[in-house]
C-alpha positions, 0 to 999 in steps of 0.5 A: 500500500503506497503511503505518504510518510509523516513529515517528521518521521526522522524525529519520531523514530530517533525519539524511540532509539532508532538513530539508524534510520537512513543509509546513503541518503535513502531511507532504511526505515521506509514508511512510504508504503506498508503491507497489508495482511488479513487475519488468516494470513497472519495465522498461517505465518504464525502457525508456520513459525511455531512449526519451524521452531519444533523442527529446530528442536528436533534437528538440534537433538539430532546434531548433538547425538552425532559428532559427524554432524557438528563436524559437517558444520565446521564447529571446532572440536573443542566446542563440541562437548560444551555444546552438548552440555549446554543443550542438555542443561538448558542454561539461561537463555532468551532463546529469541531469533528471527525466521526469514520466510518467503511468503506470497500471501497464498501458498505456505511460508518457506524458510530461507534461514534462522537468524538466532545468534545475532538477529537485528531489525529488532527494535523496528519490529518490536516498537518503531512499527507499532508506534507508526501504526498507532499514529497512521492506522490506529484502528488496524492490528499488527502482528507483534508482541515482541516487546512484551515477550522480551520483558517477560523472558527477562523477568523469568530469567531474572531468578537464574541470573547473577546480580548484574549482566553485561551487554556487549557488541562490536562497534559497527559503522552503521550503529545497527548492532548498537541499536539492537544491544541497547534496545535489549538492555532496555527490555532487561532493565524493564524487567528489574535486571541490573545491566551494564554496557561493555564494549566486546573488545574490552573484555579481559581475562584474569590468569590468576582467577581464570575468569573473564573480566570487565574493564575495571577488572570485575568478573563477568558473571553473565554477558549478553553479547550480540557477536557470533559464536563462530567468531568467538570460537576462532579468536586467539582466546578460544581456548580459554573460552572452551575452558570457561564454558567447561568450568561454568564461569560466565553465563553466556546469553545466548548459550553456545549451543546457538551455534548449531541453529545459526549455521546455514548447514542446518538447512540441509540437515532439516531437509534430510530429516523432514523431506517435502515439508511444506515450510522447508525448501529443498537443500543439500551440501552438494552442488545441484544440477538445477536451479539453487541459492548458494549460501555460505555456512557462516555468512551474514547480511546476504554476503557471498550468496549467489543465485544460480539458474541454468548453471549460470550466476544471475545474482550475487553479493560480495563479502569475505565468507565462503572458505567454511563451505556452502549450502544449496537451497532451492530458489523461492520465487519471491513476489516483486511488489515493485520493480526490483523490490522483493519482501522477506518476512522476519518472523520472530520467536521468543523462548519458541513462542511466535512474537510478531514480524517485520518486513525487509525489502531489497533485491533478489539477495536481501542484504544490509541495504534492505529497507524495513517496511512496516505492516498492518493487519486489516480484514 
């Protein structure tokens, strides 16, 4: 639905924390249009999201039961046992994430991937689009309970966490990681949890105490980190990280078992376990003869993804990934809602419960420059 943006939209979204609302002079938060769904379509997305979470629980069990599966995902051997132990022990976790889905409004939603270790576009989905709806479509509904569920989840975790939780992220030029981490820190504070900000590169290691410490030398008892586990597992301190996990030093949020679900190789394992499932696309590790999307096992923001048709690459994104291997997924024909504009639904879960959605528009490969476009539910 084409719309006229609010005259002061930049100030409106900045007031709620979305300082990264434009990129290269173009809106990232784009309210010049919105998507309209009916209640039945939202119910279909919600049902598919709950079903996909069930499938991920099953594939997680299959991976921890067979070391060869973790090897196939390229997970370092030093982290196999910590992953198994965390999977079984279920340490404190938000257990939140974003299923990226293809959906045409008529056929079942299809899974592209699960962003569950460092998912972004969170503030936009949870807060910004709701405030936009309240201002522009006060009588409409919207599929989001994300903010409330995050606060509720932190409140549930409070009794299982130490007195303070540190929140860390890497500096990024766009500020997207900073916005996401600050928002999650706000949701924890709303649940009554004492928090502290900590740059990821300021985390230290105390040799005597064998503990990770903050800038002041205090032990980090609990750490929320918006920083990929696969990066941590390959840093210079990977050995002491594995030691810390085995000793139960720092409580890491999200836990190390998220390495299983955030690896795109899980797409091939899902298809192996659940072939022809209506919410899955065919996927495998071998290069197929037909059309396919090639995805590095560990890429982010669409980096190094390519679309292959008839043995020819018709679209590809640059990046620094691929050495870890690829998975090949069947092509899903996204609807083209405007020339060169293809929407992907990000359907959120918090502790396994569907919690709302956000929509990003981009080209054939959804990358870091994709726009976030709000939605309404109208029958």
